[in-house]
C-alpha positions in Angstrom: 6.6 -63.3 -10.3 3.3 -61.8 -9.1 4.7 -61.8 -5.5 7.6 -59.7 -6.6 5.3 -57.1 -8.2 3.2 -57.0 -5.0 6.3 -56.3 -2.8 7.5 -53.7 -5.3 4.1 -52.0 -5.2 4.0 -52.1 -1.4 7.5 -50.7 -0.9 7.0 -48.0 -3.5 3.7 -46.9 -1.9 5.4 -46.7 1.6 8.3 -44.7 0.1 5.9 -42.3 -1.6 4.0 -41.8 1.7 7.3 -41.2 3.6 8.5 -38.6 1.0 5.1 -36.9 1.0 5.1 -36.6 4.8 8.7 -35.3 4.8 7.7 -32.6 2.3 4.6 -31.6 4.2 6.6 -31.3 7.5 9.3 -29.2 5.7 6.7 -26.8 4.3 4.8 -26.3 7.6 5.5 -22.8 9.0 7.5 -22.7 12.2 5.8 -21.3 15.3 7.5 -18.2 16.6 8.8 -18.8 20.1 7.1 -16.5 22.6 9.3 -14.3 24.6 9.3 -14.8 28.3 8.0 -11.9 30.3 10.3 -10.0 32.6 7.9 -10.2 35.6 8.3 -8.5 38.9 6.7 -9.5 42.2 4.7 -6.6 43.7 6.6 -5.6 46.9 4.6 -6.2 50.1 5.5 -2.8 51.6 4.2 -0.7 48.6 1.0 1.3 48.8 -0.2 0.4 45.3 0.6 0.0 41.7 -0.6 2.1 38.7 -0.9 0.1 35.4 -1.9 1.3 32.0 -2.5 -0.7 28.8 -1.8 -0.2 25.2 -4.4 1.6 23.1 -7.3 -0.4 21.6 -10.2 0.2 19.3 -13.6 0.7 20.8 -17.0 1.1 19.1 -19.8 3.1 20.7 -23.0 4.1 19.0 -21.5 3.3 15.6 -18.5 5.5 16.1 -15.0 4.2 16.4 -12.8 5.4 19.2 -9.4 4.6 20.6 -8.9 4.1 24.3 -6.5 2.7 26.9 -7.3 1.4 30.4 -5.7 2.4 33.6 -5.7 0.3 36.8 -4.9 1.3 40.3 -4.1 -1.7 42.5 -4.3 -0.6 46.1 -2.7 -2.8 48.8 -5.2 -4.1 51.4 -4.7 -6.1 54.6 -6.9 -8.9 53.2 -5.3 -12.2 52.3 -6.4 -15.4 50.5 -5.3 -18.5 52.4 -4.8 -21.8 50.8 -5.0 -25.1 52.6 -1.9 -26.1 50.8 0.1 -23.4 52.6 -0.8 -24.8 56.1 1.1 -27.5 58.0 -0.5 -30.5 59.8 -1.6 -28.3 62.8 -3.4 -25.8 60.6 -0.8 -23.1 61.1 0.9 -21.3 58.1 4.2 -22.8 57.3 7.3 -21.0 58.4 8.6 -20.7 54.8 5.1 -20.1 53.4 4.1 -16.7 52.1 1.5 -16.0 54.8 -1.4 -15.9 52.3 -1.7 -14.2 49.0 -2.3 -10.5 49.1 -5.6 -9.1 47.8 -5.7 -5.7 46.1 -8.5 -3.2 45.7 -8.7 -2.6 41.9 -10.0 0.6 40.4 -10.4 0.2 36.6 -10.8 3.3 34.6 -10.9 4.0 30.8 -9.5 7.0 28.9 -11.0 7.8 25.5 -8.5 9.5 23.3 -9.5 12.8 21.7 -12.2 13.3 24.4 -10.3 15.6 26.8 -8.4 12.6 28.1 -10.8 12.3 30.9 -10.8 9.1 33.0 -14.1 7.3 33.4 -14.3 4.7 36.2 -15.5 1.4 34.8 -15.4 -0.8 37.9 -14.1 -1.3 41.4 -13.5 -4.7 43.0 -11.1 -6.8 45.1 -8.8 -9.4 43.6 -5.5 -11.3 43.3 -3.3 -10.1 40.5 -1.3 -12.0 37.9 -0.1 -11.5 34.3 -0.5 -13.9 31.4 2.0 -14.2 28.6 1.2 -14.7 24.9 0.9 -18.5 25.4 -1.5 -18.1 28.3 0.9 -19.0 31.1 0.7 -17.1 34.3 3.8 -15.6 36.0 2.4 -16.3 39.4 0.3 -14.4 41.9 0.8 -10.7 42.6 3.3 -10.3 39.8 3.3 -7.7 37.1 5.0 -7.5 33.7 5.1 -5.3 30.7 3.7 -6.9 27.5 1.3 -9.4 29.2 -2.4 -9.5 29.8 -3.5 -8.4 33.3 -5.6 -11.1 35.0 -7.4 -10.5 38.2 -9.1 -13.3 40.1 -12.0 -11.5 41.9 -12.3 -12.0 45.7 -15.0 -11.4 48.3 -13.7 -9.7 51.5 -15.1 -8.4 54.7 -15.5 -9.1 58.4 -12.0 -10.3 59.0 -8.6 -10.1 57.2 -9.4 -13.2 55.1 -10.9 -13.2 51.7 -12.1 -15.9 49.3 -11.9 -16.1 45.5 -15.3 -15.7 43.9 -14.5 -17.7 40.8 -14.8 -14.7 38.5 -11.7 -13.8 36.5 -11.2 -10.4 34.9 -8.7 -9.9 32.0 -7.6 -6.6 30.4 -8.6 -5.8 26.9 -5.0 -5.2 25.7 -1.4 -5.7 26.8 0.2 -3.9 29.7 2.2 -1.0 28.4 3.8 0.2 31.6 3.4 0.3 35.4 4.5 2.4 38.4 4.9 1.1 41.9 3.7 3.7 44.5 5.7 3.6 47.8 4.4 7.0 49.1 2.0 7.0 52.0 -1.4 8.5 51.2 
């Protein structure tokens, strides 16, 4: 008789645990699916790209301001080459992209309610990409509204080659809009 009570206790315990787990899973909030970004490859023949971000809060000397960033990505002849893009003879593959384009980035900030003047924050070279809300990249030299601008800084000079420095720059807020510049300067 004691063996029957032990089995009954064991199975009722397992059943209670199963019901509790099912209730806990049912109450757990569902993760909202992140929308895929509608990304666009930066055309090779463009002169540059103007990007501006959504506004964000900024504190300076105890005062709170709102600002947005502007970026001008100017096309350069510099390229980052990857060993993975080369064939066995060390020549770029026929179907390969011919290296990843490097852009000269001018980052400026506009403080709202301060005459809307642009203040240049930094200038550097880099490879451009955009991250979605989940942290996935759309690929190199792609842009998209609603993503975080990510630029892998590069060192250039002496030849048409550049190398990534290992530094990564990310924008403070999401990309609000962009404009591709095809006009010659």
